[in-house]
C-alpha positions as CSV (number, residue, x, y, z in Angstrom):
1,M,3.4,-11.1,17.7
2,R,5.2,-13.9,16.3
3,E,4.3,-17.9,16.1
4,P,6.3,-20.3,14.0
5,G,6.0,-19.5,10.5
6,R,3.8,-16.3,11.2
7,N,3.0,-13.1,12.2
8,V,0.3,-11.8,14.1
9,L,-0.7,-8.1,14.1
10,C,-3.5,-6.8,16.5
11,W,-5.0,-3.4,16.6
12,P,-6.5,-2.7,19.7
13,V,-9.4,0.0,19.7
14,C,-11.3,1.9,22.6
15,L,-14.0,3.8,22.2
16,E,-15.3,5.9,25.0
17,D,-19.0,6.7,24.8
18,T,-22.3,6.6,27.1
19,T,-23.9,5.0,24.7
20,Y,-22.4,1.6,25.2
21,E,-22.5,-0.9,28.6
22,R,-20.0,0.7,30.8
23,N,-19.4,3.7,28.9
24,A,-16.6,2.3,26.5
25,L,-16.1,-0.5,23.4
26,F,-13.3,-2.5,23.2
27,F,-12.5,-4.3,20.1
28,T,-8.9,-5.5,18.6
29,L,-8.4,-6.0,14.8
30,A,-5.7,-8.7,13.7
31,L,-4.3,-10.0,10.5
32,V,-2.6,-13.4,10.6
33,L,0.2,-13.1,8.1
34,E,1.4,-16.6,6.9
35,P,4.1,-17.4,4.2
36,R,2.4,-19.4,1.8
37,P,-0.9,-17.8,-0.5
38,L,-4.2,-18.4,0.8
39,S,-7.1,-19.5,-0.8
40,A,-10.2,-17.2,-2.0
41,P,-12.3,-16.6,0.9
42,D,-16.0,-16.6,0.9
43,V,-17.2,-13.5,-0.3
44,S,-20.8,-12.5,-0.4
45,S,-22.4,-10.3,-3.1
46,A,-22.9,-7.4,-0.6
47,Y,-19.2,-6.8,-1.0
48,S,-17.1,-6.2,-4.5
49,V,-13.8,-6.9,-3.5
50,R,-11.6,-5.0,-6.4
51,S,-7.9,-4.9,-7.5
52,P,-7.0,-1.2,-7.1
53,S,-5.9,0.2,-10.6
54,G,-2.0,-0.1,-11.9
55,S,-1.3,-2.1,-8.6
56,A,1.6,-3.7,-8.8
57,G,0.5,-7.8,-8.0
58,R,1.5,-10.1,-5.1
59,S,4.4,-9.1,-3.4
60,N,6.4,-9.6,-0.2
61,H,5.2,-6.9,2.2
62,S,7.0,-6.3,5.4
63,A,5.0,-6.9,8.8
64,A,5.4,-3.2,9.2
65,E,3.3,-2.4,6.0
66,Y,0.9,-4.6,7.1
67,G,0.8,-2.3,10.3
68,E,0.1,0.6,8.7
69,V,-2.4,-0.8,7.0
70,L,-4.0,-2.7,10.0
71,R,-4.0,1.4,11.5
72,R,-6.2,2.7,8.8
73,A,-8.4,-0.4,8.7
74,C,-9.3,0.0,12.4
75,A,-9.9,4.2,11.6
76,Y,-12.0,3.3,9.1
77,L,-14.1,0.5,11.6
78,V,-14.0,3.7,14.2
79,A,-15.9,6.2,12.0
80,L,-18.2,3.3,10.7
81,E,-18.8,2.5,14.4
82,R,-19.2,5.9,15.2
83,K,-22.0,6.3,12.1
84,I,-23.4,3.1,11.6
85,R,-22.8,1.0,14.6
86,L,-21.0,-1.4,12.4
87,V,-18.7,-3.2,15.3
88,S,-21.5,-3.2,18.1
89,G,-24.8,-3.9,16.1
90,S,-25.7,-7.3,16.2
91,D,-26.9,-7.4,13.1
92,S,-23.4,-6.4,11.3
93,R,-21.9,-9.5,12.9
94,D,-22.5,-11.6,9.7
95,E,-21.1,-8.2,7.5
96,L,-18.0,-8.5,9.7
97,R,-17.3,-12.0,9.0
98,H,-17.1,-11.9,5.2
99,M,-15.6,-8.3,4.9
100,L,-12.5,-9.2,7.3
101,P,-11.4,-12.3,5.4
102,A,-11.9,-10.5,2.0
103,L,-9.7,-7.5,3.3
104,L,-6.8,-10.2,4.2
105,Y,-7.2,-11.7,0.8
106,G,-7.7,-8.8,-1.3
107,L,-4.3,-7.2,0.5
108,Q,-2.4,-10.6,-0.2
109,A,-3.7,-11.3,-3.6
110,E,-3.7,-8.0,-5.2
111,G,-1.9,-5.6,-2.9
112,G,-5.3,-3.5,-2.0
113,V,-8.5,-3.8,-1.8
114,T,-12.1,-2.1,-2.2
115,L,-14.9,-3.2,0.1
116,A,-18.2,-1.5,-0.5
117,L,-20.3,-2.2,2.5
118,D,-23.5,-0.9,1.0
119,A,-24.0,2.3,-1.0
120,A,-23.4,5.0,1.0
121,Y,-19.9,3.2,2.9
122,S,-16.9,1.6,1.2
123,I,-13.4,0.9,2.9
124,R,-10.4,1.2,0.4
125,L,-6.9,0.0,1.6
126,Q,-3.9,-0.6,-0.4
127,L,0.0,-1.5,0.5
128,P,2.7,0.8,-0.3
129,R,4.3,0.0,-3.8
130,P,7.3,-1.4,-3.4
131,V,10.5,1.2,-3.5
132,P,11.9,0.3,-7.1
133,P,15.4,-0.5,-7.0
134,R,18.5,2.0,-6.7
135,A,20.4,2.6,-10.5
136,P,23.3,0.8,-11.3
137,S,26.9,3.0,-9.9
138,V,28.4,4.2,-12.8
139,E,32.0,3.9,-12.9
140,A,34.3,7.0,-13.4
141,H,36.2,5.8,-16.6
142,L,33.0,4.9,-18.5
143,V,33.0,7.9,-20.9
144,P,29.2,9.2,-22.0
145,V,28.6,9.2,-25.7
146,L,25.3,10.9,-27.4
147,V,23.6,8.7,-29.6
148,A,21.9,11.8,-31.1
149,I,22.1,15.3,-31.1
150,P,19.1,16.5,-29.5
151,D,17.1,19.3,-31.0
152,P,17.7,22.6,-29.6
153,S,14.0,23.9,-29.8
154,C,13.3,20.5,-27.4
155,T,16.1,21.1,-25.2
156,K,14.9,24.6,-23.7
157,N,12.5,22.9,-21.5
158,W,14.8,20.7,-20.5
159,D,16.2,20.4,-16.3
160,M,19.3,22.9,-15.7
161,T,21.3,19.9,-14.9
162,V,21.2,18.1,-18.0
163,L,21.8,21.6,-20.2
164,K,24.7,22.0,-18.2
165,L,26.5,18.2,-19.1
166,L,24.8,18.2,-21.9
167,P,27.6,20.3,-23.7
168,A,30.5,18.0,-22.1
169,I,28.9,14.7,-23.0
170,D,31.3,14.6,-26.3
171,G,32.3,10.7,-26.0
172,V,36.0,11.9,-25.1
173,R,35.7,13.2,-21.5
174,G,35.2,10.5,-19.0
175,N,32.6,10.5,-15.9
176,Q,35.7,11.9,-13.7
177,H,36.4,14.3,-16.0
178,I,32.6,15.3,-16.0
179,L,32.3,15.9,-12.6
180,S,35.1,17.6,-11.9
C-alpha cells in the first residue's frame, strides 16, 4: 500500500485453533517505510538490539526486501504465539509495543536485528545483502600483461580456466585473440 512519501507493508495472519475466541486469531504485522531516517525508539531493557556481524550498514532496500523480512517476522510471531501466546496474551502487549519499533529501527539502521524476548526465545531478522556491482566489460582490443610469473607449485590448485588462459597471456595477444 502506498501513501505519498511512504510505503506501508502489511502481512495478515490467521491462526485457527479452538483455544481462541471464535476459533481463530487474526493479526496483521505492518511496516511503515519512510525515506527519512527514523530516530531510535525507546527500547526497554528486556530486549537487546544488536547489529549483525559484518552487516553492510544502512542502505536503501526495496519494499520487496522488507516484505520478505516481514513474512519471516510473521512466521516467528506465529511460532511464538503457539508456544508462549506472545500475540494473544494480555501481558505481552507491552512487550510487543517495544519489540516492533525496535525491529523496524534495527532493520533500517543496521540492516538486521536480534531481539531477545527472554532467555529461551529470540528473533533474528536481516535484510538481504546488497548485490555487488557488475564487473566492467573488457574491450576486445586490450592486451593483458602478466605483472609477475606465478610459481608452478602455487598454480596446481588454481581453476582449470585460469590455467588454460595463463600461457596465452604474453603481452602481445589481445583479448579477442586469446578468446578465439
